[in-house]
C-alpha positions as CSV (number, residue, x, y, z in Angstrom):
1,X,-23.7,21.7,4.5
2,X,-23.4,24.6,6.9
3,X,-23.6,28.1,5.1
4,X,-24.0,30.6,7.9
5,X,-24.9,31.2,11.6
6,X,-22.7,30.5,14.5
7,X,-19.6,28.7,13.7
8,X,-19.4,25.2,15.0
9,X,-16.7,24.5,17.6
10,X,-14.4,21.8,16.2
11,X,-10.6,21.2,16.1
12,X,-8.1,19.5,14.0
13,X,-8.6,16.2,15.6
14,X,-12.4,16.4,14.4
15,X,-11.1,17.1,10.8
16,X,-8.8,14.0,10.9
17,X,-11.5,11.7,12.5
18,X,-14.0,12.8,9.7
19,X,-11.4,12.1,7.1
20,X,-10.6,8.7,8.4
21,X,-14.3,8.0,8.4
22,X,-14.7,9.1,4.9
23,X,-11.6,7.0,3.8
24,X,-8.7,8.1,1.6
25,X,-10.3,6.9,-1.7
26,X,-13.2,9.4,-1.3
27,X,-11.4,12.1,0.7
28,X,-12.2,15.8,-0.2
29,X,-12.4,18.9,1.9
30,X,-15.9,19.4,0.9
31,X,-16.7,15.9,2.3
32,X,-15.0,16.6,5.5
33,X,-17.0,19.9,5.8
34,X,-20.2,18.2,5.1
35,X,-19.3,15.4,7.7
36,X,-18.8,18.2,10.4
37,X,-21.6,20.3,9.4
38,X,-19.3,23.4,8.7
39,X,-18.1,25.3,5.6
40,X,-15.0,24.4,3.7
41,X,-13.6,27.7,4.8
42,X,-13.9,26.5,8.3
43,X,-11.9,23.3,7.4
44,X,-9.2,25.3,5.7
45,X,-8.6,27.2,8.9
46,X,-7.3,24.0,10.2
47,X,-5.7,22.4,7.2
48,X,-4.3,24.8,4.5
49,X,-4.5,22.6,1.5
50,X,-6.1,19.3,0.2
51,X,-2.6,17.8,0.2
52,X,-2.2,18.7,3.8
53,X,-5.5,17.0,4.7
54,X,-4.5,13.9,2.8
55,X,-1.2,13.6,4.7
56,X,-2.9,14.0,8.1
57,X,-5.6,11.5,7.3
58,X,-3.1,9.2,5.7
59,X,-0.9,9.4,8.6
60,X,-3.8,8.4,10.9
61,X,-4.9,5.6,8.6
62,X,-1.3,4.3,8.4
63,X,-1.1,4.5,12.2
64,X,-3.6,1.7,12.3
65,X,-1.2,-0.6,10.7
66,X,0.7,-2.7,13.4
67,X,3.3,-4.9,11.8
68,X,3.9,-8.3,13.4
69,X,7.1,-10.1,13.2
70,X,7.6,-13.7,13.9
71,X,11.3,-14.1,15.0
72,X,11.4,-17.7,14.0
73,X,10.9,-16.8,10.3
74,X,14.0,-16.7,8.1
75,X,14.5,-13.6,5.8
76,X,12.4,-14.7,2.8
77,X,9.3,-15.8,4.9
78,X,9.7,-12.6,6.8
79,X,9.5,-10.4,3.8
80,X,6.7,-12.4,2.2
81,X,4.7,-12.0,5.5
82,X,5.5,-8.3,5.6
83,X,4.1,-8.0,2.1
84,X,1.0,-10.0,3.0
85,X,0.4,-7.6,6.0
86,X,0.6,-4.6,3.6
87,X,-1.8,-6.3,1.1
88,X,-4.4,-7.0,3.8
89,X,-4.2,-3.5,5.1
90,X,-4.5,-1.9,1.8
91,X,-7.5,-4.1,0.7
92,X,-9.3,-3.1,3.9
93,X,-8.7,0.5,3.2
94,X,-9.3,1.6,-0.3
95,X,-7.0,4.6,-1.2
96,X,-4.3,3.7,1.1
97,X,-2.1,2.3,-1.6
98,X,-2.0,5.6,-3.4
99,X,-1.1,7.3,-0.2
100,X,1.8,4.8,0.2
101,X,3.0,5.4,-3.1
102,X,3.0,9.1,-3.1
103,X,4.0,9.9,0.4
104,X,5.4,6.9,2.3
105,X,7.5,7.1,4.5
106,X,7.0,10.7,5.2
107,X,5.6,11.2,8.6
108,X,5.6,9.5,12.0
109,X,3.6,6.5,11.0
110,X,5.8,5.8,8.0
111,X,8.9,6.2,10.0
112,X,7.7,3.9,12.6
113,X,7.1,1.1,10.0
114,X,10.4,1.5,8.5
115,X,12.2,1.5,11.8
116,X,10.3,-1.7,12.5
117,X,11.7,-3.3,9.4
118,X,15.2,-2.1,10.1
119,X,15.0,-3.7,13.6
120,X,13.3,-7.0,12.2
121,X,15.9,-7.4,9.4
122,X,18.7,-6.3,11.8
123,X,17.8,-9.4,13.8
124,X,18.4,-11.3,10.8
125,X,21.8,-10.0,10.2
126,X,21.1,-7.0,7.9
127,X,22.7,-3.5,8.4
128,X,20.2,-0.6,8.3
129,X,20.9,0.4,4.6
130,X,20.3,-3.1,3.3
131,X,17.2,-3.5,5.5
132,X,15.8,-0.2,4.0
133,X,16.5,-1.4,0.4
134,X,15.0,-4.9,0.9
135,X,11.9,-3.5,2.8
136,X,11.3,-0.7,0.3
137,X,11.7,-3.1,-2.7
138,X,9.3,-5.6,-1.2
139,X,6.7,-2.8,-0.2
140,X,6.9,-1.4,-3.8
141,X,6.2,-4.7,-5.4
142,X,3.5,-5.6,-2.9
143,X,1.7,-2.3,-3.2
144,X,1.8,-2.3,-6.9
145,X,0.5,-5.8,-7.1
146,X,-2.3,-5.0,-4.7
147,X,-3.3,-2.0,-6.6
148,X,-3.4,-4.2,-9.8
149,X,-5.6,-6.7,-7.9
150,X,-7.9,-3.9,-6.9
151,X,-8.1,-2.6,-10.3
152,X,-9.0,-6.0,-11.7
153,X,-11.7,-6.4,-9.1
154,X,-13.2,-3.1,-10.2
155,X,-13.0,-4.2,-13.9
156,X,-14.8,-7.5,-13.2
157,X,-17.8,-5.4,-12.2
158,X,-18.0,-4.4,-15.9
159,X,-19.7,-7.6,-17.1
160,X,-19.6,-6.8,-20.8
161,X,-15.8,-6.0,-20.7
162,X,-15.1,-9.1,-18.7
163,X,-17.0,-11.2,-21.1
164,X,-15.1,-9.7,-24.1
165,X,-11.9,-10.2,-22.4
166,X,-12.5,-13.9,-21.7
167,X,-13.8,-14.3,-25.3
168,X,-10.4,-12.9,-26.6
169,X,-8.6,-15.4,-24.4
170,X,-10.9,-18.4,-25.5
171,X,-10.1,-17.6,-29.1
172,X,-6.4,-18.2,-28.7
173,X,-5.5,-21.9,-28.8
174,X,-2.0,-21.0,-27.4
175,X,-3.4,-19.1,-24.4
176,X,-5.9,-21.8,-23.7
177,X,-3.3,-24.5,-23.7
178,X,-1.2,-22.4,-21.3
179,X,-4.0,-21.7,-19.1
180,X,-4.9,-25.4,-18.9
181,X,-1.6,-26.0,-17.2
182,X,-2.0,-23.5,-14.4
183,X,-3.6,-25.0,-11.4
184,X,-6.6,-23.3,-9.8
185,X,-5.5,-20.5,-7.4
186,X,-6.8,-17.4,-5.5
187,X,-5.6,-13.8,-5.8
188,X,-3.8,-14.4,-2.4
189,X,-2.0,-17.6,-3.8
190,X,-0.7,-15.6,-6.7
191,X,0.4,-12.8,-4.5
192,X,2.3,-15.1,-2.3
193,X,3.9,-16.9,-5.2
194,X,5.0,-13.6,-6.9
195,X,6.3,-12.0,-3.7
196,X,8.2,-15.3,-2.6
197,X,10.0,-15.3,-6.0
198,X,10.8,-11.5,-5.6
199,X,12.0,-12.0,-2.0
200,X,14.4,-14.8,-3.1
201,X,15.7,-12.7,-5.8
202,X,16.3,-9.7,-3.6
203,X,17.9,-11.8,-0.8
204,X,20.2,-13.3,-3.3
205,X,21.2,-9.8,-4.5
206,X,21.5,-8.5,-1.0
207,X,22.5,-11.4,1.4
208,X,23.0,-10.5,5.2
209,X,26.4,-8.9,5.9
210,X,27.0,-7.5,2.3
211,X,27.0,-3.8,1.9
212,X,24.4,-2.4,-0.5
213,X,25.5,-1.8,-4.2
214,X,23.2,-0.6,-6.9
215,X,24.1,-0.9,-10.6
216,X,25.3,2.3,-12.2
217,X,23.0,3.8,-14.9
218,X,24.0,1.9,-18.1
219,X,26.3,-0.3,-16.4
220,X,26.5,-4.1,-16.1
221,X,23.5,-5.7,-14.3
């Protein structure tokens, strides 16, 4: 870490690039300073807070996500494919899910992605308000499911805890019988299954052409 001498010449773009290289999961002001060979005070001259740094880096990371829409897909396949693209992006970029959950869609990249979905669902007969509800709902489910998948992957690294968990399952005849009826599947298979069911439910609730209505708190559902 640089502690004295002539200050290095660097700009905000260098800060963002260093942050992207570090990744959102491990992002710190100190880490950026170390990567640039400057002091944290020098970094703070470009970004006032840790949160501001996260937002700049998060926007840069999110800018790498380019959604692809197959116009031939009906609404449910489109939503499931949208969810799958989010999952792939998040798995490849640890920490991005947490940024999505805290700050999306604030910022140009988030706005761009939301506008993409409004246009894509508009081609399928949805008004902008309904498109936002559908896309946001699917994104929330997809992000949450992907975070859970990441957490399970980390937990599996703990061999003792994994063995204890499987031992508990093996000790239950009811769960053993239930598990025997579930065909072999990958995490991606389960994700697609879950998101397909969610998409069907959401589309049934918000078919194309119907205005958005949400249940009042405590009202009929």
